[in-house]
Every structure is written in C-alpha cells, then in structure tokens.
C-alpha positions in Angstrom: 86.6 106.1 155.5 89.3 108.4 154.7 88.5 108.9 151.0 85.4 110.8 150.1 83.8 110.0 146.7 81.9 112.4 144.7 79.1 110.0 144.1 76.5 109.2 146.6 75.6 105.7 147.4 72.7 104.1 145.1 73.0 107.0 142.7 73.8 105.8 139.1 73.0 107.1 135.7 69.4 107.9 134.9 67.2 106.2 132.3 67.3 109.2 130.1 71.2 109.5 130.1 71.4 105.7 129.4 69.1 106.2 126.3 70.5 109.5 125.2 73.9 107.9 125.6 73.1 104.7 123.6 71.7 106.9 120.7 74.7 109.1 120.5 77.0 106.1 120.6 75.1 104.6 117.7 75.1 107.9 115.7 78.9 108.2 116.4 79.5 104.8 115.4 77.7 105.6 112.0 79.7 108.5 111.5 83.0 106.8 112.3 82.3 104.0 109.9 81.4 106.5 107.2 84.3 108.7 107.6 86.8 105.7 108.0 85.4 104.0 105.0 85.5 107.0 102.9 89.1 107.7 104.0 90.1 104.1 103.0 88.6 104.4 99.6 90.1 107.8 99.1 93.7 106.7 100.2 93.2 103.4 98.1 92.6 105.4 94.9 94.9 108.3 95.4 96.0 108.4 91.9 92.5 109.7 90.7 91.8 111.6 93.7 94.9 113.7 93.7 94.1 114.4 89.9 91.4 116.8 91.0 92.5 118.3 94.3 91.2 115.4 96.5 93.3 116.0 99.5 90.5 118.4 100.8 88.1 115.2 100.6 90.7 113.1 102.5 90.8 116.0 105.2 86.8 116.0 105.3 86.6 112.2 105.7 89.2 112.3 108.6 87.2 115.1 110.2 84.0 113.0 109.9 85.9 110.0 111.4 87.2 112.1 114.3 83.6 113.6 114.9 82.3 110.2 115.1 85.0 108.9 117.6 84.4 112.0 119.8 80.4 111.3 119.8 81.2 107.6 120.7 83.3 109.0 123.8 80.4 111.3 124.7 77.8 108.8 124.5 79.7 106.4 126.6 80.2 109.1 129.3 76.5 109.9 129.3 75.5 106.3 129.4 77.8 105.6 132.6 76.7 108.8 134.3 80.2 110.4 134.4 79.0 113.4 132.3 76.6 114.5 135.2 78.5 116.2 138.3 
C-alpha cells in the first residue's frame, strides 16, 4: 500500500469520547435552539426591540446560536474520534 493512514487498524473512538461527544452535542443543540429561537423572536418583534436598543440582544442571541453550532461540531468530532491524534 502506497498510502499511509494516520489511524491504526482496529483503533476507533473510545467509549469516553463517544459519551462526552454525545453530551456535548446535546448541550450544543440546546444552545443552538435557544439562540435561534431568541433570534427569531427578537427579529419578528423588531419594532418594540429597537425602541430600547435591542440590537445588543440580537447580537447576543446570534452569539449563543454560533456557540451552540460550534459545540455540536466539537461533539461530533469527539464522538467520531477525529479530535484525538
């Protein structure tokens, strides 16, 4: 074989990585749903939100959404064993 892989045969993700990845994915999903829901609600009612400087809240909601998506990606990498090299 001319191509060498980084992984050894028979070596996959460990049980701890799978469990930790699953919990991180669930936590990231909760954050993404929270941030996305708040963003949609704030943008739908922008008349009242803009009256008291609500752009800050929209930015915070988008940051929470982004953090949730980043945690989902990290959790999937941990569960698949791609993070460990």
